[in-house]
C-alpha positions as CSV (number, residue, x, y, z in Angstrom):
1,M,59.4,-7.0,-14.3
2,D,61.1,-6.7,-11.1
3,Q,59.8,-9.9,-9.0
4,T,59.9,-7.6,-5.7
5,Y,56.9,-5.8,-6.6
6,I,54.6,-8.7,-7.6
7,N,53.4,-9.9,-4.0
8,N,54.5,-7.0,-2.0
9,P,51.7,-6.0,0.4
10,A,52.8,-2.3,0.7
11,I,52.2,-2.0,-2.9
12,G,49.0,-3.8,-3.0
13,K,47.8,-6.9,-5.1
14,N,49.6,-9.0,-7.7
15,W,48.8,-8.4,-11.3
16,E,46.8,-11.7,-11.4
17,D,44.4,-11.0,-8.7
18,F,44.0,-7.4,-10.0
19,R,43.3,-8.6,-13.4
20,K,40.7,-10.8,-12.2
21,E,38.9,-7.7,-10.6
22,I,38.9,-5.7,-13.6
23,F,38.4,-7.9,-16.5
24,T,35.8,-10.8,-16.8
25,P,36.8,-14.4,-17.4
26,E,36.0,-14.3,-21.0
27,E,38.0,-11.1,-21.5
28,I,41.2,-12.7,-19.5
29,A,40.5,-15.9,-22.0
30,E,40.5,-13.6,-25.1
31,S,43.6,-11.7,-24.2
32,N,45.5,-14.9,-23.5
33,L,44.5,-16.4,-26.9
34,R,45.7,-13.0,-28.6
35,V,48.7,-13.2,-26.9
36,A,49.3,-16.7,-28.0
37,L,48.5,-16.2,-31.3
38,I,50.6,-13.4,-31.9
39,G,53.5,-15.2,-30.3
40,E,53.0,-17.9,-32.5
41,I,53.3,-15.9,-35.7
42,I,56.2,-14.0,-34.6
43,K,58.0,-17.4,-33.7
44,A,57.3,-18.7,-36.8
45,R,58.3,-16.0,-39.1
46,K,61.9,-15.4,-36.8
47,E,62.2,-19.2,-36.9
48,Q,61.9,-19.1,-40.6
49,G,64.3,-16.0,-41.1
50,I,61.5,-14.1,-42.5
51,S,61.2,-10.3,-42.4
52,Q,58.0,-8.6,-42.1
53,K,58.7,-7.3,-45.5
54,E,59.2,-10.9,-47.0
55,L,56.0,-11.8,-45.4
56,E,54.3,-8.9,-46.8
57,K,55.3,-10.1,-50.3
58,L,54.3,-14.3,-49.4
59,S,51.1,-13.0,-47.7
60,G,49.7,-10.3,-49.4
61,V,49.4,-8.5,-46.1
62,K,51.1,-5.2,-45.8
63,Q,54.1,-4.9,-44.0
64,P,52.5,-2.3,-41.5
65,V,49.5,-4.2,-40.9
66,I,51.8,-7.3,-40.0
67,A,54.0,-5.0,-37.8
68,R,50.7,-3.8,-36.1
69,T,49.5,-7.0,-35.6
70,E,52.8,-8.4,-34.1
71,K,52.6,-5.4,-31.7
72,G,49.1,-6.2,-30.6
73,D,47.9,-2.5,-31.8
74,T,45.2,-3.9,-34.1
75,N,42.3,-6.5,-34.1
76,P,42.6,-7.9,-37.6
77,Q,40.2,-9.7,-39.3
78,L,40.4,-13.6,-39.5
79,D,41.1,-13.8,-43.2
80,T,44.0,-11.3,-42.5
81,I,45.3,-14.0,-39.8
82,L,45.2,-16.7,-42.0
83,K,46.9,-14.8,-44.8
84,I,49.6,-14.4,-42.7
85,L,49.7,-17.8,-41.2
86,A,49.7,-19.7,-44.4
87,P,53.2,-18.8,-45.8
88,L,54.3,-19.7,-42.2
89,G,53.1,-23.2,-43.0
90,K,50.7,-22.5,-40.1
91,T,46.9,-22.3,-39.6
92,L,44.1,-21.9,-37.1
93,A,42.3,-25.1,-35.7
94,V,39.3,-25.2,-33.5
95,V,39.9,-27.7,-30.6
96,P,37.6,-28.4,-27.3
97,L,38.4,-26.2,-24.4
98,A,40.4,-27.7,-21.7
99,D,37.8,-29.3,-18.9
100,K,38.2,-26.7,-15.8
101,R,37.0,-29.3,-13.3
């Protein structure tokens, strides 16, 4: 995005301020987590040189589902995410949230 428009008072607020007005902190956190998870899936797949079709064969998850997941067009179930992550040598972990003080 062209940085000219981010804090231009003639246009209005920047995205972060606008986002905080229309979404709850929980919705923002969920969105950030989705983006990070999708990014890690794509990064791991590409680093290993695995196509979506190859990942289908390795995971048992159909390529169109993988594509929709990577595009953020679907909200896959946890077991689907785990099936995609396993052949990439990845898993999910539950960790404490960072202290916001």
